[in-house]
C-alpha positions in Angstrom: -31.1 135.4 -62.8 -32.7 133.0 -65.3 -35.5 132.1 -62.8 -36.2 135.8 -62.2 -36.4 136.4 -65.9 -38.8 133.5 -66.4 -41.0 134.7 -63.6 -41.0 138.2 -65.1 -41.9 136.7 -68.5 -44.8 134.8 -67.0 -46.0 137.9 -65.1 -46.2 139.7 -68.4 -48.3 137.0 -69.9 -45.5 134.9 -71.5 -45.6 131.1 -71.6 -43.1 128.2 -71.9 -44.0 125.9 -74.7 -42.5 122.4 -75.2 -40.4 121.8 -78.3 -41.0 118.4 -80.0 -38.4 116.3 -81.8 -40.0 116.8 -85.3 -40.1 120.5 -84.8 -36.3 120.5 -84.0 -35.7 118.5 -87.2 -37.6 121.0 -89.3 -35.7 124.0 -87.8 -32.4 122.2 -88.2 -33.1 121.4 -91.8 -34.2 125.0 -92.4 -30.9 126.3 -90.8 -29.0 124.0 -93.2 -31.0 125.2 -96.2 -30.6 128.8 -95.3 -26.8 128.4 -94.9 -26.6 127.0 -98.5 -28.2 130.2 -99.9 -29.9 128.5 -102.9 -31.5 131.0 -105.2 -34.7 129.0 -105.4 -35.0 128.7 -101.6 -37.2 131.8 -101.0 -39.9 130.6 -103.5 -39.8 127.1 -102.0 -40.2 128.5 -98.5 -43.2 130.6 -99.6 -44.9 127.6 -101.3 -44.1 125.0 -98.7 -44.1 127.0 -95.4 -42.4 124.3 -93.4 -42.0 126.3 -90.2 -45.7 127.1 -90.2 -46.6 123.5 -89.9 -44.6 122.9 -86.7 -46.4 122.2 -83.5 -44.4 125.0 -81.7 -45.4 127.8 -84.1 -48.9 126.4 -84.4 -49.3 126.6 -80.6 -47.6 130.0 -80.4 -49.7 131.6 -83.1 -53.0 129.7 -82.5 -54.7 132.8 -81.2 -53.8 135.0 -84.1 -54.0 132.7 -87.1 -57.3 133.0 -88.9 -56.8 130.0 -91.0 -54.6 126.9 -90.8 -51.3 127.1 -92.7 -51.5 125.3 -96.0 -48.7 124.5 -98.3 -48.9 124.3 -102.1 -47.1 121.1 -103.2 -46.0 120.6 -106.7 -45.4 116.9 -106.2 -47.1 114.4 -103.8 -45.2 114.0 -100.6 -43.9 110.6 -99.6 -45.7 108.8 -96.8 -45.1 110.9 -93.6 -43.2 109.4 -90.7 -45.1 109.3 -87.4 -44.7 112.5 -85.6 -42.7 112.5 -82.4 -44.8 114.4 -79.9 -42.6 113.8 -76.9 -41.0 117.0 -75.6 -37.2 117.2 -76.2 -35.5 116.7 -72.8 -34.8 120.0 -71.0 -35.1 122.0 -74.1 -37.3 125.1 -74.3 -37.5 128.1 -76.5 -38.5 131.2 -74.7 -40.4 133.8 -76.6 -41.6 137.1 -75.3 -41.5 140.8 -75.6 -38.5 142.9 -74.7 -39.2 146.4 -73.6 -36.8 149.2 -73.2 -36.3 150.3 -69.6 
């Protein structure tokens, strides 16, 4: 069933994109932040746009983005850790369109 759905997705123009370790850390941190329901979180998300800076969403929306995502930072960021660009083992996020039959 899964292979058939993947084949159907590819036939409709879908693609499989690798998910890198740093992206997973960003998404996990966002899940934690969202579960805490801080009242300042929405403003912080709008100013920092952390998901927009991930490799996954950058690759996914590369064709439709007219300008690179930029974040407005109130304070200087500490030195960034080197990005882990190796794909996570056997982990993929499938994105595509679902149409009603």
